[in-house]
C-alpha positions as CSV (number, residue, x, y, z in Angstrom):
1,M,121.1,116.4,116.1
2,K,118.2,115.8,113.7
3,R,115.9,113.0,114.5
4,L,114.9,110.5,111.7
5,E,111.2,110.7,111.9
6,E,110.5,107.9,109.4
7,A,113.3,105.6,110.6
8,W,112.6,102.7,113.0
9,F,114.1,99.5,114.3
10,S,112.5,96.4,115.7
11,Y,114.1,94.4,118.5
12,A,112.8,91.1,119.9
13,G,109.6,91.7,118.0
14,V,108.9,95.2,119.3
15,K,109.2,98.3,117.1
16,S,111.0,101.4,118.4
17,D,108.1,103.8,117.6
18,A,105.9,101.7,119.9
19,M,108.4,102.5,122.7
20,G,108.6,106.2,121.9
21,I,112.1,105.9,120.4
22,L,113.3,108.1,117.5
23,L,116.6,107.5,115.7
24,T,119.2,110.2,115.3
25,S,121.3,108.1,113.0
26,M,121.0,104.9,111.1
27,P,123.3,102.1,112.3
28,T,126.9,101.3,111.4
29,R,126.9,97.9,109.8
30,P,130.4,96.6,109.3
31,H,131.2,93.6,107.1
32,P,132.3,90.8,109.4
33,A,136.0,89.8,109.6
34,A,136.9,86.4,108.3
35,N,138.3,83.9,110.9
36,G,141.6,82.2,110.2
37,D,145.3,82.5,110.8
38,Y,148.3,83.8,108.9
39,E,151.3,81.6,109.1
40,I,154.9,82.2,108.0
41,V,156.0,79.6,105.4
42,P,159.8,79.2,105.2
43,G,161.2,80.3,101.9
44,R,158.0,82.2,101.0
45,D,157.5,85.9,101.0
46,G,154.8,87.4,103.3
47,R,152.4,85.2,105.2
48,L,150.0,82.5,104.0
49,W,146.4,82.8,105.0
50,F,144.6,79.7,106.4
51,P,140.9,80.5,106.6
52,D,138.5,78.3,108.6
53,D,135.4,79.4,106.5
54,T,133.7,81.3,109.3
55,Y,133.2,84.9,110.3
56,D,133.6,86.9,113.5
57,Q,130.6,88.6,115.2
58,I,130.0,92.3,114.5
59,V,128.8,95.2,116.6
60,V,125.8,97.3,115.4
61,R,125.4,100.7,116.9
62,I,122.7,103.4,116.9
63,N,122.0,106.7,118.6
64,C,118.4,107.4,119.6
65,V,116.1,109.7,121.7
66,S,113.1,108.8,123.9
67,D,110.2,111.1,123.4
68,G,109.2,110.5,127.1
69,S,105.9,108.7,126.3
70,V,107.3,105.4,127.6
71,S,109.2,105.1,130.9
72,M,112.9,104.4,130.8
73,D,112.3,101.4,133.1
74,E,110.2,99.9,130.3
75,I,112.8,100.8,127.6
76,N,115.6,99.4,129.7
77,A,113.7,96.1,130.1
78,W,113.1,95.9,126.4
79,L,116.7,96.7,125.4
80,S,118.2,93.7,127.1
81,G,118.8,90.1,126.4
82,S,118.7,88.7,122.8
83,G,116.4,88.8,119.8
84,D,116.1,89.6,116.1
85,L,117.2,93.1,115.2
86,I,115.6,94.7,112.1
87,F,116.0,98.3,110.6
88,S,113.6,100.2,108.5
89,D,116.0,100.6,105.5
90,E,116.3,96.8,105.3
91,P,113.0,95.4,106.6
92,N,113.5,92.0,105.1
93,R,116.9,91.3,106.8
94,A,117.3,90.4,110.5
95,Y,120.4,90.2,112.7
96,R,120.5,87.7,115.5
97,A,121.5,90.1,118.2
98,R,122.3,90.4,121.9
99,I,122.8,93.5,124.1
100,T,125.7,92.8,126.4
101,K,127.1,96.4,127.0
102,E,125.8,99.1,129.3
103,F,124.5,102.3,127.8
104,A,124.2,105.7,129.4
105,R,121.4,108.2,128.9
106,S,121.2,111.9,129.4
107,P,118.5,114.6,129.1
108,K,118.1,115.8,125.5
109,Y,117.1,119.3,126.6
110,A,117.1,120.9,130.0
111,R,114.0,120.3,132.2
112,L,112.5,117.9,129.6
113,T,111.9,114.2,130.0
114,A,113.3,113.2,126.7
115,Q,116.4,111.0,127.0
116,E,119.2,110.6,124.4
117,F,121.3,107.4,124.4
118,P,123.4,105.1,122.2
119,V,122.7,101.3,122.0
120,S,125.0,98.7,120.6
121,W,124.3,95.0,119.9
122,D,126.7,92.1,119.5
123,C,125.4,90.3,116.3
124,D,126.0,87.1,114.4
125,P,127.8,88.0,111.2
126,Y,124.9,87.2,108.9
127,R,121.7,89.0,108.2
128,Y,118.9,86.5,107.8
129,Q,115.9,86.8,105.5
130,T,112.8,87.8,107.3
131,P,110.1,86.6,107.2
132,E,111.9,83.3,106.9
133,T,111.3,81.5,103.6
134,Q,109.0,78.5,104.2
135,A,110.2,74.9,103.8
136,Q,110.2,74.0,100.1
137,S,109.6,70.6,98.6
138,V,112.2,69.4,96.1
139,T,112.0,66.6,93.5
140,N,114.8,64.1,92.8
141,G,117.4,66.0,90.7
142,G,115.7,69.4,91.3
143,S,117.6,72.4,92.7
144,L,117.3,75.3,95.1
145,V,118.9,78.6,94.1
146,N,120.6,80.4,97.0
147,P,120.4,84.2,96.5
148,G,122.9,85.0,99.3
149,A,125.8,83.6,101.3
150,V,126.3,80.0,102.4
151,S,123.3,78.8,104.4
152,L,122.7,76.0,106.9
153,P,119.4,74.3,106.0
154,R,117.0,72.0,107.8
155,I,116.3,69.1,105.6
156,T,113.4,66.7,106.2
157,V,113.4,63.3,104.5
158,A,110.3,61.2,104.7
159,G,110.8,57.6,103.8
160,T,112.1,54.2,104.8
161,G,115.2,52.1,104.4
162,D,118.7,53.2,103.2
163,I,119.3,56.1,100.9
164,A,122.1,58.3,99.7
165,L,121.2,62.0,99.7
166,L,123.3,64.3,97.6
167,I,123.3,68.1,98.2
168,G,125.5,69.5,95.4
169,S,128.7,67.4,96.0
170,Q,127.9,66.8,99.7
171,L,126.9,63.2,100.4
172,I,124.7,62.2,103.3
173,E,124.0,58.4,103.8
174,I,120.9,57.6,105.7
175,E,120.6,54.1,107.0
176,G,117.6,52.2,108.5
177,M,114.9,54.8,108.3
178,T,111.5,53.7,109.6
179,D,109.6,56.8,108.8
180,G,112.1,59.6,108.1
181,V,114.7,61.9,109.6
182,I,115.4,65.6,109.9
183,I,118.9,66.8,109.2
184,D,119.5,70.2,110.8
185,S,122.8,71.8,109.7
186,E,122.5,74.7,112.0
187,Q,121.9,72.5,115.1
188,Q,124.4,69.9,113.6
189,D,122.1,67.0,114.5
190,A,119.9,64.5,113.0
191,I,116.5,64.5,114.6
192,D,113.5,62.1,114.8
193,Y,111.0,62.6,112.0
194,D,108.0,62.0,114.2
195,D,108.6,64.2,117.3
196,G,111.1,66.6,115.9
197,L,113.1,66.4,119.1
198,T,114.8,63.1,119.7
199,L,118.3,62.9,118.3
200,R,118.9,60.3,115.6
201,N,122.5,60.8,114.7
202,D,122.8,57.0,114.5
203,L,120.9,57.1,111.2
204,V,123.2,59.4,109.2
205,V,126.8,59.1,108.0
206,L,128.4,62.3,106.7
207,D,131.7,64.2,106.7
208,E,130.0,67.4,107.6
209,F,126.4,68.7,107.8
210,P,125.2,70.0,104.4
211,K,125.3,73.6,103.3
212,L,123.5,75.4,100.5
213,L,126.1,77.3,98.5
214,P,125.5,80.5,96.6
215,G,123.7,79.8,93.3
216,A,122.0,76.6,92.2
217,N,122.2,73.5,94.5
218,I,121.2,70.2,92.9
219,I,119.5,67.8,95.3
220,S,119.1,64.2,94.5
221,W,118.9,60.8,96.1
222,S,119.3,57.1,95.4
223,G,119.5,53.8,97.2
224,T,117.4,50.7,98.1
225,G,115.1,52.6,100.4
226,T,111.9,54.6,99.5
227,V,111.6,58.4,99.7
228,S,108.2,59.9,99.8
229,S,109.2,63.5,100.1
230,V,112.2,65.8,100.8
231,T,111.6,69.3,102.1
232,V,114.2,72.0,102.8
233,L,114.0,75.0,105.1
234,P,116.8,77.0,103.5
235,R,117.5,79.7,106.1
236,W,118.7,82.2,103.5
237,R,121.3,84.7,104.9
238,Y,123.5,87.5,103.7
239,L,126.8,89.1,104.6
């Protein structure tokens, strides 16, 4: 099987060529399956789909060959655990990946040290932009344009008092700020502005943590409090 000399992948911050690994094929990258349930509705043909607006994880697979320059013990230690997974044909997209399945290796040629083996990763359904876009300051009534799928931002509000923060049509009420609050939609927590660690869910009232929808997202705020700045780490991601 032909090796792909110019193809590479990076896992947990280490590139395959640094580990003496050559690809024999680029990965399979399936579109994730939507989570939800079909239900039979009496008097209605077929079944009705009830989505829960999430996606199942996917499996990404490759076949590769070790050139023998790095020991298989080192390669085995590297290809374990979890980390970001990036491929050379999409160097600005990263999977959040984990290796959970065993893989077998065999000599590529008789009496040679080169080893051929497949590797598969269990991945979150999204591909995240890498390097990650830095946090962006927004003005009252300004917008952020999401170039991909729905994202789960980290929003930092610096200010005091009570405000109503609107992300598109999503309302977040912040009450009794003394210096500010961080709203992390991925972590699903409100966090202390000063130390970035202490939970402050007592400061926010919301139906669900805000999301940035595909396209333009208007961000505005009002209330009796004072806002000195709002910054958003968008965490752009793609299906």
